mmCIF entry with sequence, helices, sheets and N, C-alpha, C, O atoms, coordinates in Angstrom:
data_MODEL
# 
_entry.id   MODEL 
# 
_entity.id                         1 
_entity.type                       polymer 
_entity.pdbx_number_of_molecules   1 
# 
_entity_poly.entity_id                      1 
_entity_poly.type                           'polypeptide(L)' 
_entity_poly.nstd_linkage                   no 
_entity_poly.nstd_monomer                   no 
_entity_poly.pdbx_seq_one_letter_code       
;(UNK)(UNK)(UNK)(UNK)(UNK)(UNK)(UNK)(UNK)(UNK)(UNK)(UNK)(UNK)(UNK)(UNK)(UNK)(UNK)
(UNK)(UNK)(UNK)(UNK)(UNK)(UNK)(UNK)(UNK)(UNK)(UNK)(UNK)(UNK)(UNK)(UNK)(UNK)(UNK)
(UNK)(UNK)(UNK)
;
_entity_poly.pdbx_seq_one_letter_code_can   XXXXXXXXXXXXXXXXXXXXXXXXXXXXXXXXXXX 
_entity_poly.pdbx_strand_id                 A 
# 
loop_
_entity_poly_seq.entity_id 
_entity_poly_seq.num 
_entity_poly_seq.mon_id 
_entity_poly_seq.hetero 
1 1  UNK n 
1 2  UNK n 
1 3  UNK n 
1 4  UNK n 
1 5  UNK n 
1 6  UNK n 
1 7  UNK n 
1 8  UNK n 
1 9  UNK n 
1 10 UNK n 
1 11 UNK n 
1 12 UNK n 
1 13 UNK n 
1 14 UNK n 
1 15 UNK n 
1 16 UNK n 
1 17 UNK n 
1 18 UNK n 
1 19 UNK n 
1 20 UNK n 
1 21 UNK n 
1 22 UNK n 
1 23 UNK n 
1 24 UNK n 
1 25 UNK n 
1 26 UNK n 
1 27 UNK n 
1 28 UNK n 
1 29 UNK n 
1 30 UNK n 
1 31 UNK n 
1 32 UNK n 
1 33 UNK n 
1 34 UNK n 
1 35 UNK n 
# 
_struct_asym.id          A 
_struct_asym.entity_id   1 
# 
loop_
_struct_conf.conf_type_id 
_struct_conf.id 
_struct_conf.pdbx_PDB_helix_id 
_struct_conf.beg_label_comp_id 
_struct_conf.beg_label_asym_id 
_struct_conf.beg_label_seq_id 
_struct_conf.pdbx_beg_PDB_ins_code 
_struct_conf.end_label_comp_id 
_struct_conf.end_label_asym_id 
_struct_conf.end_label_seq_id 
_struct_conf.pdbx_end_PDB_ins_code 
_struct_conf.beg_auth_comp_id 
_struct_conf.beg_auth_asym_id 
_struct_conf.beg_auth_seq_id 
_struct_conf.end_auth_comp_id 
_struct_conf.end_auth_asym_id 
_struct_conf.end_auth_seq_id 
_struct_conf.pdbx_PDB_helix_class 
_struct_conf.details 
_struct_conf.pdbx_PDB_helix_length 
HELX_P HELX_P1 AA1 UNK A 8  ? UNK A 22 ? UNK A 8  UNK A 22 1 ? 15 
HELX_P HELX_P2 AA2 UNK A 25 ? UNK A 34 ? UNK A 25 UNK A 34 1 ? 10 
# 
_struct_conf_type.id          HELX_P 
_struct_conf_type.criteria    ? 
_struct_conf_type.reference   ? 
# 
loop_
_atom_site.group_PDB 
_atom_site.id 
_atom_site.type_symbol 
_atom_site.label_atom_id 
_atom_site.label_alt_id 
_atom_site.label_comp_id 
_atom_site.label_asym_id 
_atom_site.label_entity_id 
_atom_site.label_seq_id 
_atom_site.pdbx_PDB_ins_code 
_atom_site.Cartn_x 
_atom_site.Cartn_y 
_atom_site.Cartn_z 
_atom_site.occupancy 
_atom_site.B_iso_or_equiv 
_atom_site.pdbx_formal_charge 
_atom_site.auth_seq_id 
_atom_site.auth_comp_id 
_atom_site.auth_asym_id 
_atom_site.auth_atom_id 
_atom_site.pdbx_PDB_model_num 
ATOM 1   N N  . UNK A 1 1  ? -8.468 -17.318 -8.455  1.00 0.00 ? 1  UNK A N  1 
ATOM 2   C CA . UNK A 1 1  ? -7.906 -16.069 -8.987  1.00 0.00 ? 1  UNK A CA 1 
ATOM 3   C C  . UNK A 1 1  ? -6.388 -16.223 -9.116  1.00 0.00 ? 1  UNK A C  1 
ATOM 4   O O  . UNK A 1 1  ? -5.704 -16.562 -8.151  1.00 0.00 ? 1  UNK A O  1 
ATOM 5   N N  . UNK A 1 2  ? -5.878 -15.970 -10.310 1.00 0.00 ? 2  UNK A N  1 
ATOM 6   C CA . UNK A 1 2  ? -4.437 -16.121 -10.530 1.00 0.00 ? 2  UNK A CA 1 
ATOM 7   C C  . UNK A 1 2  ? -3.799 -14.742 -10.655 1.00 0.00 ? 2  UNK A C  1 
ATOM 8   O O  . UNK A 1 2  ? -4.206 -13.930 -11.485 1.00 0.00 ? 2  UNK A O  1 
ATOM 9   N N  . UNK A 1 3  ? -2.799 -14.491 -9.822  1.00 0.00 ? 3  UNK A N  1 
ATOM 10  C CA . UNK A 1 3  ? -2.108 -13.196 -9.875  1.00 0.00 ? 3  UNK A CA 1 
ATOM 11  C C  . UNK A 1 3  ? -0.632 -13.396 -10.177 1.00 0.00 ? 3  UNK A C  1 
ATOM 12  O O  . UNK A 1 3  ? 0.163  -12.465 -10.053 1.00 0.00 ? 3  UNK A O  1 
ATOM 13  N N  . UNK A 1 4  ? -0.265 -14.616 -10.575 1.00 0.00 ? 4  UNK A N  1 
ATOM 14  C CA . UNK A 1 4  ? 1.148  -14.907 -10.820 1.00 0.00 ? 4  UNK A CA 1 
ATOM 15  C C  . UNK A 1 4  ? 1.708  -14.077 -11.973 1.00 0.00 ? 4  UNK A C  1 
ATOM 16  O O  . UNK A 1 4  ? 2.908  -13.805 -12.018 1.00 0.00 ? 4  UNK A O  1 
ATOM 17  N N  . UNK A 1 5  ? 0.844  -13.675 -12.900 1.00 0.00 ? 5  UNK A N  1 
ATOM 18  C CA . UNK A 1 5  ? 1.337  -12.940 -14.063 1.00 0.00 ? 5  UNK A CA 1 
ATOM 19  C C  . UNK A 1 5  ? 1.570  -11.458 -13.764 1.00 0.00 ? 5  UNK A C  1 
ATOM 20  O O  . UNK A 1 5  ? 2.116  -10.738 -14.600 1.00 0.00 ? 5  UNK A O  1 
ATOM 21  N N  . UNK A 1 6  ? 1.161  -11.000 -12.582 1.00 0.00 ? 6  UNK A N  1 
ATOM 22  C CA . UNK A 1 6  ? 1.412  -9.608  -12.228 1.00 0.00 ? 6  UNK A CA 1 
ATOM 23  C C  . UNK A 1 6  ? 2.880  -9.411  -11.852 1.00 0.00 ? 6  UNK A C  1 
ATOM 24  O O  . UNK A 1 6  ? 3.440  -10.230 -11.123 1.00 0.00 ? 6  UNK A O  1 
ATOM 25  N N  . UNK A 1 7  ? 3.513  -8.341  -12.337 1.00 0.00 ? 7  UNK A N  1 
ATOM 26  C CA . UNK A 1 7  ? 4.890  -8.027  -11.920 1.00 0.00 ? 7  UNK A CA 1 
ATOM 27  C C  . UNK A 1 7  ? 4.946  -7.780  -10.416 1.00 0.00 ? 7  UNK A C  1 
ATOM 28  O O  . UNK A 1 7  ? 4.010  -7.236  -9.829  1.00 0.00 ? 7  UNK A O  1 
ATOM 29  N N  . UNK A 1 8  ? 6.037  -8.182  -9.813  1.00 0.00 ? 8  UNK A N  1 
ATOM 30  C CA . UNK A 1 8  ? 6.149  -8.088  -8.351  1.00 0.00 ? 8  UNK A CA 1 
ATOM 31  C C  . UNK A 1 8  ? 6.057  -6.643  -7.876  1.00 0.00 ? 8  UNK A C  1 
ATOM 32  O O  . UNK A 1 8  ? 5.511  -6.380  -6.804  1.00 0.00 ? 8  UNK A O  1 
ATOM 33  N N  . UNK A 1 9  ? 6.587  -5.700  -8.661  1.00 0.00 ? 9  UNK A N  1 
ATOM 34  C CA . UNK A 1 9  ? 6.551  -4.305  -8.187  1.00 0.00 ? 9  UNK A CA 1 
ATOM 35  C C  . UNK A 1 9  ? 5.121  -3.786  -8.146  1.00 0.00 ? 9  UNK A C  1 
ATOM 36  O O  . UNK A 1 9  ? 4.795  -2.943  -7.311  1.00 0.00 ? 9  UNK A O  1 
ATOM 37  N N  . UNK A 1 10 ? 4.268  -4.275  -9.033  1.00 0.00 ? 10 UNK A N  1 
ATOM 38  C CA . UNK A 1 10 ? 2.860  -3.854  -8.989  1.00 0.00 ? 10 UNK A CA 1 
ATOM 39  C C  . UNK A 1 10 ? 2.192  -4.419  -7.742  1.00 0.00 ? 10 UNK A C  1 
ATOM 40  O O  . UNK A 1 10 ? 1.410  -3.730  -7.087  1.00 0.00 ? 10 UNK A O  1 
ATOM 41  N N  . UNK A 1 11 ? 2.499  -5.668  -7.415  1.00 0.00 ? 11 UNK A N  1 
ATOM 42  C CA . UNK A 1 11 ? 1.923  -6.271  -6.205  1.00 0.00 ? 11 UNK A CA 1 
ATOM 43  C C  . UNK A 1 11 ? 2.376  -5.487  -4.977  1.00 0.00 ? 11 UNK A C  1 
ATOM 44  O O  . UNK A 1 11 ? 1.595  -5.280  -4.047  1.00 0.00 ? 11 UNK A O  1 
ATOM 45  N N  . UNK A 1 12 ? 3.628  -5.056  -4.972  1.00 0.00 ? 12 UNK A N  1 
ATOM 46  C CA . UNK A 1 12 ? 4.127  -4.285  -3.823  1.00 0.00 ? 12 UNK A CA 1 
ATOM 47  C C  . UNK A 1 12 ? 3.379  -2.967  -3.704  1.00 0.00 ? 12 UNK A C  1 
ATOM 48  O O  . UNK A 1 12 ? 3.030  -2.540  -2.604  1.00 0.00 ? 12 UNK A O  1 
ATOM 49  N N  . UNK A 1 13 ? 3.135  -2.327  -4.836  1.00 0.00 ? 13 UNK A N  1 
ATOM 50  C CA . UNK A 1 13 ? 2.405  -1.056  -4.795  1.00 0.00 ? 13 UNK A CA 1 
ATOM 51  C C  . UNK A 1 13 ? 0.994  -1.267  -4.270  1.00 0.00 ? 13 UNK A C  1 
ATOM 52  O O  . UNK A 1 13 ? 0.499  -0.473  -3.471  1.00 0.00 ? 13 UNK A O  1 
ATOM 53  N N  . UNK A 1 14 ? 0.344  -2.341  -4.720  1.00 0.00 ? 14 UNK A N  1 
ATOM 54  C CA . UNK A 1 14 ? -1.018 -2.623  -4.251  1.00 0.00 ? 14 UNK A CA 1 
ATOM 55  C C  . UNK A 1 14 ? -1.010 -2.873  -2.752  1.00 0.00 ? 14 UNK A C  1 
ATOM 56  O O  . UNK A 1 14 ? -1.877 -2.374  -2.035  1.00 0.00 ? 14 UNK A O  1 
ATOM 57  N N  . UNK A 1 15 ? -0.040 -3.640  -2.275  1.00 0.00 ? 15 UNK A N  1 
ATOM 58  C CA . UNK A 1 15 ? 0.028  -3.934  -0.836  1.00 0.00 ? 15 UNK A CA 1 
ATOM 59  C C  . UNK A 1 15 ? 0.275  -2.657  -0.045  1.00 0.00 ? 15 UNK A C  1 
ATOM 60  O O  . UNK A 1 15 ? -0.345 -2.438  0.995   1.00 0.00 ? 15 UNK A O  1 
ATOM 61  N N  . UNK A 1 16 ? 1.177  -1.817  -0.534  1.00 0.00 ? 16 UNK A N  1 
ATOM 62  C CA . UNK A 1 16 ? 1.466  -0.569  0.174   1.00 0.00 ? 16 UNK A CA 1 
ATOM 63  C C  . UNK A 1 16 ? 0.232  0.322   0.224   1.00 0.00 ? 16 UNK A C  1 
ATOM 64  O O  . UNK A 1 16 ? -0.088 0.893   1.267   1.00 0.00 ? 16 UNK A O  1 
ATOM 65  N N  . UNK A 1 17 ? -0.455 0.438   -0.902  1.00 0.00 ? 17 UNK A N  1 
ATOM 66  C CA . UNK A 1 17 ? -1.672 1.255   -0.939  1.00 0.00 ? 17 UNK A CA 1 
ATOM 67  C C  . UNK A 1 17 ? -2.729 0.678   -0.016  1.00 0.00 ? 17 UNK A C  1 
ATOM 68  O O  . UNK A 1 17 ? -3.416 1.409   0.698   1.00 0.00 ? 17 UNK A O  1 
ATOM 69  N N  . UNK A 1 18 ? -2.852 -0.654  -0.038  1.00 0.00 ? 18 UNK A N  1 
ATOM 70  C CA . UNK A 1 18 ? -3.847 -1.319  0.806   1.00 0.00 ? 18 UNK A CA 1 
ATOM 71  C C  . UNK A 1 18 ? -3.551 -1.045  2.275   1.00 0.00 ? 18 UNK A C  1 
ATOM 72  O O  . UNK A 1 18 ? -4.463 -0.790  3.062   1.00 0.00 ? 18 UNK A O  1 
ATOM 73  N N  . UNK A 1 19 ? -2.260 -1.100  2.644   1.00 0.00 ? 19 UNK A N  1 
ATOM 74  C CA . UNK A 1 19 ? -1.896 -0.852  4.050   1.00 0.00 ? 19 UNK A CA 1 
ATOM 75  C C  . UNK A 1 19 ? -2.206 0.589   4.436   1.00 0.00 ? 19 UNK A C  1 
ATOM 76  O O  . UNK A 1 19 ? -2.674 0.851   5.544   1.00 0.00 ? 19 UNK A O  1 
ATOM 77  N N  . UNK A 1 20 ? -1.947 1.518   3.530   1.00 0.00 ? 20 UNK A N  1 
ATOM 78  C CA . UNK A 1 20 ? -2.210 2.931   3.828   1.00 0.00 ? 20 UNK A CA 1 
ATOM 79  C C  . UNK A 1 20 ? -3.705 3.162   4.030   1.00 0.00 ? 20 UNK A C  1 
ATOM 80  O O  . UNK A 1 20 ? -4.110 3.855   4.963   1.00 0.00 ? 20 UNK A O  1 
ATOM 81  N N  . UNK A 1 21 ? -4.528 2.575   3.146   1.00 0.00 ? 21 UNK A N  1 
ATOM 82  C CA . UNK A 1 21 ? -5.975 2.774   3.253   1.00 0.00 ? 21 UNK A CA 1 
ATOM 83  C C  . UNK A 1 21 ? -6.530 2.101   4.495   1.00 0.00 ? 21 UNK A C  1 
ATOM 84  O O  . UNK A 1 21 ? -7.511 2.575   5.070   1.00 0.00 ? 21 UNK A O  1 
ATOM 85  N N  . UNK A 1 22 ? -5.911 0.992   4.921   1.00 0.00 ? 22 UNK A N  1 
ATOM 86  C CA . UNK A 1 22 ? -6.441 0.253   6.065   1.00 0.00 ? 22 UNK A CA 1 
ATOM 87  C C  . UNK A 1 22 ? -5.824 0.708   7.386   1.00 0.00 ? 22 UNK A C  1 
ATOM 88  O O  . UNK A 1 22 ? -6.219 0.236   8.451   1.00 0.00 ? 22 UNK A O  1 
ATOM 89  N N  . UNK A 1 23 ? -4.862 1.619   7.319   1.00 0.00 ? 23 UNK A N  1 
ATOM 90  C CA . UNK A 1 23 ? -4.227 2.068   8.550   1.00 0.00 ? 23 UNK A CA 1 
ATOM 91  C C  . UNK A 1 23 ? -5.049 3.183   9.185   1.00 0.00 ? 23 UNK A C  1 
ATOM 92  O O  . UNK A 1 23 ? -5.799 3.870   8.490   1.00 0.00 ? 23 UNK A O  1 
ATOM 93  N N  . UNK A 1 24 ? -4.919 3.372   10.495  1.00 0.00 ? 24 UNK A N  1 
ATOM 94  C CA . UNK A 1 24 ? -5.651 4.449   11.185  1.00 0.00 ? 24 UNK A CA 1 
ATOM 95  C C  . UNK A 1 24 ? -5.291 5.812   10.605  1.00 0.00 ? 24 UNK A C  1 
ATOM 96  O O  . UNK A 1 24 ? -4.184 5.981   10.094  1.00 0.00 ? 24 UNK A O  1 
ATOM 97  N N  . UNK A 1 25 ? -6.186 6.779   10.668  1.00 0.00 ? 25 UNK A N  1 
ATOM 98  C CA . UNK A 1 25 ? -5.937 8.110   10.086  1.00 0.00 ? 25 UNK A CA 1 
ATOM 99  C C  . UNK A 1 25 ? -4.648 8.745   10.601  1.00 0.00 ? 25 UNK A C  1 
ATOM 100 O O  . UNK A 1 25 ? -3.930 9.404   9.849   1.00 0.00 ? 25 UNK A O  1 
ATOM 101 N N  . UNK A 1 26 ? -4.361 8.543   11.882  1.00 0.00 ? 26 UNK A N  1 
ATOM 102 C CA . UNK A 1 26 ? -3.149 9.158   12.440  1.00 0.00 ? 26 UNK A CA 1 
ATOM 103 C C  . UNK A 1 26 ? -1.905 8.629   11.740  1.00 0.00 ? 26 UNK A C  1 
ATOM 104 O O  . UNK A 1 26 ? -1.021 9.403   11.372  1.00 0.00 ? 26 UNK A O  1 
ATOM 105 N N  . UNK A 1 27 ? -1.832 7.317   11.557  1.00 0.00 ? 27 UNK A N  1 
ATOM 106 C CA . UNK A 1 27 ? -0.662 6.732   10.907  1.00 0.00 ? 27 UNK A CA 1 
ATOM 107 C C  . UNK A 1 27 ? -0.546 7.229   9.470   1.00 0.00 ? 27 UNK A C  1 
ATOM 108 O O  . UNK A 1 27 ? 0.549  7.547   9.006   1.00 0.00 ? 27 UNK A O  1 
ATOM 109 N N  . UNK A 1 28 ? -1.669 7.295   8.770   1.00 0.00 ? 28 UNK A N  1 
ATOM 110 C CA . UNK A 1 28 ? -1.645 7.756   7.386   1.00 0.00 ? 28 UNK A CA 1 
ATOM 111 C C  . UNK A 1 28 ? -1.191 9.215   7.323   1.00 0.00 ? 28 UNK A C  1 
ATOM 112 O O  . UNK A 1 28 ? -0.379 9.581   6.473   1.00 0.00 ? 28 UNK A O  1 
ATOM 113 N N  . UNK A 1 29 ? -1.713 10.037  8.219   1.00 0.00 ? 29 UNK A N  1 
ATOM 114 C CA . UNK A 1 29 ? -1.340 11.447  8.222   1.00 0.00 ? 29 UNK A CA 1 
ATOM 115 C C  . UNK A 1 29 ? 0.141  11.598  8.531   1.00 0.00 ? 29 UNK A C  1 
ATOM 116 O O  . UNK A 1 29 ? 0.830  12.396  7.895   1.00 0.00 ? 29 UNK A O  1 
ATOM 117 N N  . UNK A 1 30 ? 0.631  10.845  9.495   1.00 0.00 ? 30 UNK A N  1 
ATOM 118 C CA . UNK A 1 30 ? 2.040  10.933  9.858   1.00 0.00 ? 30 UNK A CA 1 
ATOM 119 C C  . UNK A 1 30 ? 2.931  10.496  8.701   1.00 0.00 ? 30 UNK A C  1 
ATOM 120 O O  . UNK A 1 30 ? 3.955  11.126  8.437   1.00 0.00 ? 30 UNK A O  1 
ATOM 121 N N  . UNK A 1 31 ? 2.556  9.434   8.016   1.00 0.00 ? 31 UNK A N  1 
ATOM 122 C CA . UNK A 1 31 ? 3.376  8.939   6.912   1.00 0.00 ? 31 UNK A CA 1 
ATOM 123 C C  . UNK A 1 31 ? 3.408  9.966   5.780   1.00 0.00 ? 31 UNK A C  1 
ATOM 124 O O  . UNK A 1 31 ? 4.451  10.173  5.159   1.00 0.00 ? 31 UNK A O  1 
ATOM 125 N N  . UNK A 1 32 ? 2.263  10.613  5.507   1.00 0.00 ? 32 UNK A N  1 
ATOM 126 C CA . UNK A 1 32 ? 2.233  11.606  4.442   1.00 0.00 ? 32 UNK A CA 1 
ATOM 127 C C  . UNK A 1 32 ? 3.028  12.851  4.849   1.00 0.00 ? 32 UNK A C  1 
ATOM 128 O O  . UNK A 1 32 ? 3.698  13.461  4.016   1.00 0.00 ? 32 UNK A O  1 
ATOM 129 N N  . UNK A 1 33 ? 2.953  13.224  6.121   1.00 0.00 ? 33 UNK A N  1 
ATOM 130 C CA . UNK A 1 33 ? 3.658  14.410  6.585   1.00 0.00 ? 33 UNK A CA 1 
ATOM 131 C C  . UNK A 1 33 ? 5.163  14.184  6.581   1.00 0.00 ? 33 UNK A C  1 
ATOM 132 O O  . UNK A 1 33 ? 5.931  15.114  6.333   1.00 0.00 ? 33 UNK A O  1 
ATOM 133 N N  . UNK A 1 34 ? 5.585  12.968  6.850   1.00 0.00 ? 34 UNK A N  1 
ATOM 134 C CA . UNK A 1 34 ? 7.013  12.666  6.914   1.00 0.00 ? 34 UNK A CA 1 
ATOM 135 C C  . UNK A 1 34 ? 7.667  12.787  5.541   1.00 0.00 ? 34 UNK A C  1 
ATOM 136 O O  . UNK A 1 34 ? 8.851  13.110  5.447   1.00 0.00 ? 34 UNK A O  1 
ATOM 137 N N  . UNK A 1 35 ? 6.905  12.529  4.473   1.00 0.00 ? 35 UNK A N  1 
ATOM 138 C CA . UNK A 1 35 ? 7.505  12.537  3.134   1.00 0.00 ? 35 UNK A CA 1 
ATOM 139 C C  . UNK A 1 35 ? 7.772  13.952  2.640   1.00 0.00 ? 35 UNK A C  1 
ATOM 140 O O  . UNK A 1 35 ? 8.275  14.133  1.531   1.00 0.00 ? 35 UNK A O  1 
# 
């Protein structure tokens, strides 16, 4: 699988979303509440 052609900012968004979905509910709730 080649992802080199993806812009770096898109990869960052995917990683951030992935971390949010994989984080415990408390962490996700806290991060959303802080914003």
